[in-house]
N, C-alpha and C positions, 0 to 999 in steps of 0.2 A: 508360586506362579506356575500354572500348568503350561504344557506345550501349546495348547490351543490359544493361550493368552499371549504367547510370544509373537513379536512382529516377524512375519515371514521374510526371508532374505529375497532380494530380487532374483527373478527366475534366470536371467542371463548370468548372474554371478554364480548361481548354483550349478548351472550346466558347465561353465568353464572351470569352476573349481573342482567339479567331479572328474573332469578330464585330466586335471593336474595331479590328482592323488596317485601316489606311487604304490605299487604292490597290490592294488585292488583290481579285481577282474572287471572287464567292461565288454560290452557286446561288440561284435564285429559283423558287419553286413558284407557278405561275399559278393553281393551285387554292386557294392560300392567299394572297391579295393582302395587301400591306402595309397595315395599319390604323393603326399608330403612326407619325404624321408627324413631321417634324423639329420642327415647332412644339410638338407634344405632348412630345417628348423635351426640348426647351428648358425648358418649364414644369416638368416633373418634375425636371430636373437642378437647377434653382434650389432647389426645395423639398427634394430629397434631400441636397443638399450641406449645407444647414442641419441636416437631420436627422442626418447623420453627425457633425457637430461636437457637437451636443447629446448624442447617444448616447455619444460618447467621454467627454464630461465626466461623464455620468450613471453609466456603468459604472465609470469610474475611482473615483468616490466609493463605489459599492456594493462593489466588489471590493478597494478599497484598494491598487490597483496601477495602473500606467500602461496605459491602453487607447487605442489609436488606431483610428479608423474613417475610411476614405477611399472616396469613391464611385469605382467603376471604370467602369461603363457601364450603359446602359439600352437594351434591345432587346426585340423581340417574338419569340416562339417558338410552335410548336405544343406543347401540353401534353405529348404523348408524347416529343417531342425533349428537352424540359427534363428530364423524369423520367429518361430513358435515360442522360443524361450526368451525373447526380448520383452521387457515390461511394456505395458500399454496404459497411458501414453509414455513415450520416450522421445528424447530429442535426437533426431536422425539427420545427418547431413549426407545428401546424395552427392557422390563424387565421381568424376571422370578421370581418366588417365591417358591423355593423348601421348603418343599416337596409337596406343593400344585400344582394342575394342572392348566394350563392356562398361559396367558401372559398379561402384562399390558403395559401402556405407561407413560412416563414422558416427558412433553413438555415445552419448552419456545421458545421465538423468536430466529430466526437464527441470528439476529443482535446481541443479547446479547451473544449467543454462540460464535460468532466470536470475540466479545470483550473480552471474557474470555481467548481465545487463545492469543490475543494480550497482556493481562495482564500476562499470564504465561511466555511469551517470553520477558518480561521486558518492554513492552510498556505501554502507559497510558490508552489504551482502548477508548480514546476519538475520534479517527478518524472514518470516515465513513467506515462501514464494508461491504464486498461483500455479496451479496445475492446469494449464490451458494452452492452446496454440498461441503463438506470438502474433502481435499486431504488426502492421507494415513497418512502423518505426523500429520496433524491437528487432524485427528481422534484419533491417539494414544495419543496426548496431552490432548484431551478432556476427555478421559476415566477416568483419575485420579480424577478430581473434581466431575464427575458424580458418580463414584463409592463411593466417600466419602459421597455424598448425600444419596445414597442407603443404605450405612452402618448406617447412622443416622436414616433413615426410619425404618430399621429393629429393632434398639434399641428402637425407640419410640413405636412401636407396640408390643414389647415383653410382656408388662403386659397382653395383650389380646391373642396374638398368636406368636409362635416362627417360623419365616420363614427366609430364607436366600435369600435376593434380589440379583439377578445377572443381569449383563448387557449383552444382547445378540447382540446388534448392534445399529446402528443409521439409521434413515430414515428421508426423507424430504418432501415427498408427501403423505398426509394423505390417499388419495383414493387408494393408492397402498398397504396400510397396512391392511391386513385381519387377525386380531387376534381373532375374534369372529363372531358368527352369528349376522346379522344385528339387530335382535330384542332382543338380549341378554341384560339383565340389567347390567349396569356397575355403579360403584360408582366413581364420579369425585370430587376431592378436588382441589380447585383453590387457588392460592397464588399470592400475589403481590411481584415480585422479582425486587429489585432495585440494580443496579450495577453502582456505581458512579452517573453519570447524566442520565443513562438509566433506564427506568422502563418498565416492561413487565408483562404479566400474565403468570404464570407457572401453569401447571395442572398435577395431578397424577391420572391416570385412572386404576382401578383394577376391574376385574369382580366380581360381587356380590356373585355368587354361591360358589366359593371356600372358601370365608371368612364368609359365612352366619352362620355356626355353631359357630364359635368363637365369632361373634358379638352377637348371641342369648345368648350364655353362659355368656358373659360379662354383659349383661343387666338382667340376671336372678338373683333373690334374693338368690338362692342357689349356692353353689360352683359348677363350671363346672367339667366335668370329667378330663379335662386337669389340672385345678387348684388343684383337689384332688391328681392327680398323682405328680404334682410338690411339693405339701406339703409333700406327703409321701417321695419323693426323698430327700427333704430338711431335713426331720426328720432323715432319715437313714444316710445321710451324716454327720449330726450333731452328731448323736450317735457314728458313726465310729471315728470321729475326737476327740470327748470327751474321747473315750477309749484310745487314744494315748497321752493324756495330762499327763506330768510327775507330780506326787504328792509327796510331802515330807511326809514320814512316820517315826514315832518315836516309839520305844519300851521303856517304862519308868516305874520306880517305882511309887507307889502312891505318889502324891505331899504332902508336909508337909508345915506347916507355921512356920516361924522362925522370932523372933524379929529382927528388922533392926539393933539394936545395936550388936546382935550376928553376923550378917552377916558382919558388918564393922570391927569386931574384929577377924575374921577368920584368921588363920595363918597355915603355913605348919605343919602338924602333928596333927592338931585338928581333932576330931572325930565328925561327924555329924550324930546323931541318926535318923534312918528312922523308919517310922511306918508301913513299908511293912512287912506282915507276911512271914516267911520263906517258907511256903508251898503254898503261893498265887502266881499266874502267873503275869507277867508284863502286863501293859496296852499298847495296840497298838493304836496309835492316829494319826490323821492328823488334823491340824488346831485346836488343843485342843479338838477334838471330839474323844471319845473312841469308836472304832468300832469293836475291837476284843481283844483277850488276847493271850499271848504266854509265853513259858518258854525258858530260855536261852539254846542254843544248839550250835553246830558247823557243818560246811559243808565245806569239802575240805580245812581243816586247817584254816577256817575263822569263826569268831563268827557269829551266826545266831539266829533267833527267830522262834521257832516252834509253829505254831498256835494250840491252844487247845480250848476246850469248855469253854464257859463263865461260871464262878463260879456261883453256885446257890445263888439267892438273890442279885446278882450284876446287876445293871442297865446298859444296853449297847444299843447304837444306831444302832448296826448292828445285823444281824441274826447270829445265831450260825453257824460256818462253818460245812459243811456237810462232 
């Protein structure tokens, strides 16, 4: 078999694979300097590896067949370069990420997208699939698994940034999708998506600029403004909930020590002598910790304890009530 007879690899796969080869020279455009640093890639890699695992589990449940998703690589491209190397036709989901501005793409082969529909309708997904745009019914069926994937993506990125990924629609011809200026820097994450016996490359493309601040903050040794806000909100929420936790409180006489033999011989009518002075207030405790003092009182025909100042010379773990 000659090279001409061999089936060509998808153009998108070839481009991303070439970027991942180590030790090989590659061109550098000084008009488009590298914006995605190694630290950015490291942060995204940790998040997207978790995303890949959760997405595989999610799609396996939805499609009722084994699905594998593995992270391949993360790199930056110019938008035009990314679009030019996508297959035509290809299944593209146009995505938004509120509250940030801009739109992105999530792609995989049309063959796999059609096989997913076959699986959703109870088929095996093994038959040859048509290479055409989806019908209205097929589009509605496809929205469900795609939206599940976007939900997992939002959860995976939450440690760095909180965004709501939304599905705006589907496209099939890359050259007709104008989501950004041709020279705009985009971040492309590639995955190997396996559905049964089918394997394809899936990509997620997001513009770099809207996510740049979050990525810089995530790689900074100091807490970002968002992290500080979230920590403050968590502290306030914790304080608010702790204030509503019910605590058992007791008003008691000073404890005394009694021989165990006397306790065992107690009977109705016996008198147990207390060592509590008549003019001394009761101890108000919780979990055996004295935090206030009180005198016996009543309120609306019910017994009550009126908080008083801590007696002089008495050790208390709480401040005197004002």
